[in-house]
N, C-alpha and C positions, 0 to 999 in steps of 0.2 A: 719565561713563557709570551708568546707572539700572539698581539693583540686581533682577535678576526676581523675583517670587515665584514659589518651587518650586512653588506646587501651579497656577500657570501652566503650566508645563513638562511637569506629571507629565498636566494636563487637556489639552493637544498633544497627548502621546504615548495618551493614553485616546480621542480623537477619530481619529488615524492609526489606531492598531491594530484600531477600530471599522469604520473607510473600509474598511481593506483585508482585513478580513474579511467584508466584505458584497459587494467588489468580486473575489475572488479565487474563482475557478471553484469549488476543493475545495475544502469545508469545514474549519473549524477548522485553520485556517493560525494566525494572531495572537488568536484571541480567548483564550489567554491572558496575554499584554501586556494586554488590556485589563483584565482583573481584576485583573492586576497592577499595572495602575496606580491603580488603585482602591484599594488598599492603602497606595501608596506616597503617594497624594493626603490616605488618613487620618494614617496619620504624620506629612505636614508639617501637618495640621489642629493635632495633638495637640502641635505646636510640637517633634517630633525634628528632628535635624539631618539636613545629606544625608547621608553615609553609613547610615543607621539606615533612612533615605526609598530610599537605593538596596536595603539589606538585605531591606526590604521588599516591593518591585518584586519582585524577585527570587526570594524564599523563597514567596509568593503565585504568582506564577508557574509558577514549578517545583512546589509543588503543585497544584493548578489541572491541569495538566499531567499529574500523576502519577495523580491520583484519578477523574480525567473524563475522559480520553483514551479507555480499553480501552473504557469504557461507552456516550463518543458516539459512536465507529468501526463496535459493532455495529451499535449507531441506524440509523446514519446510512447502514450497509451496501447497503441494498434489499432486493426481496425474488428471493432466491438460493433458488431451486430445490434443495433434497437430489435427489443422483440416486445409484442405484449403480452408477454410471461408473466412478468411483473405485478399484472392485474389483479393475477390468482391470488397475491398475499395479502391475508385477512379472509381468502373465502372458504368457507367450510362443506365438506363433503363427505361421504358415507364412505368407512374404507371397505374395498370390497374381498381384498386378503389381508390379511394379519400382517402384524410387524412383528418380526422374531428376532429373537435376538442376532441368527445369522444371515437372516433375506430381511431381503425387505417388503415392504407392505404396498396393498395399488390401492390407485383411487382411479374414480374416470369421470374427466370433466370435458365436456363436450366432446362425448363417442371418441375420446382418446385417454388412454391408460398412461395413465403417469406412476413410476416407480415413488415410492415415499419407505423417509423415513424419519426416526425420532431423533432430537440432538442426541440425548443420550442412552440411544439405543434400546430401550425401553420394551417390553411386548406387549404388543396391542390389539388386541379380540378384533378378524371383521367386523361390522357391522357397527362397528362405533364411530361417532362423529369425530373430526379429526379437523385443526383451523391449517391453514397452510401458514409457515411463519417467514420461510426465505426457500430462494431456489439454489442446490449445488448444483450446477452441471444442468445435466438431465434430469435430476432429484428434484423430488419433491422434500421440503423438512416438514415436519406436523408436528400439532400437539392433540392429543387428545382432547376434548372438551368434555365437560362434566354436565351431565343431564342439569338445568333451572327447575329445583321444584316452584 
């Protein structure tokens, strides 16, 4: 059986990682392995053995992941406009319209009606005090507040 040059193996990994990155809808999936395989190719061309090549691949891939991912994710996040709707989280309001299994409820916040739902889609009657836990698009996620004795 003929001996396979490690440079060819690392080049194949580089091509596969590159193709996977291009063909994957979400960005930054395999780019780390692409860069890591470049490190392994350099180690192979410098005459280092397979263990050093594997270590170079792992080290460069991990380093690239740690160093680049936070910046890249921020840049690839898209145009997210900050709103002041986050200030509603933790606030309590009276439920104007009941939350039912198949329909959202409603609260009134500063003269604006918001559709609300619970995480587990439980029924909550109108007139119940609810706390806002999160935002889900244009809906608020709430939980009923038990009356404190």
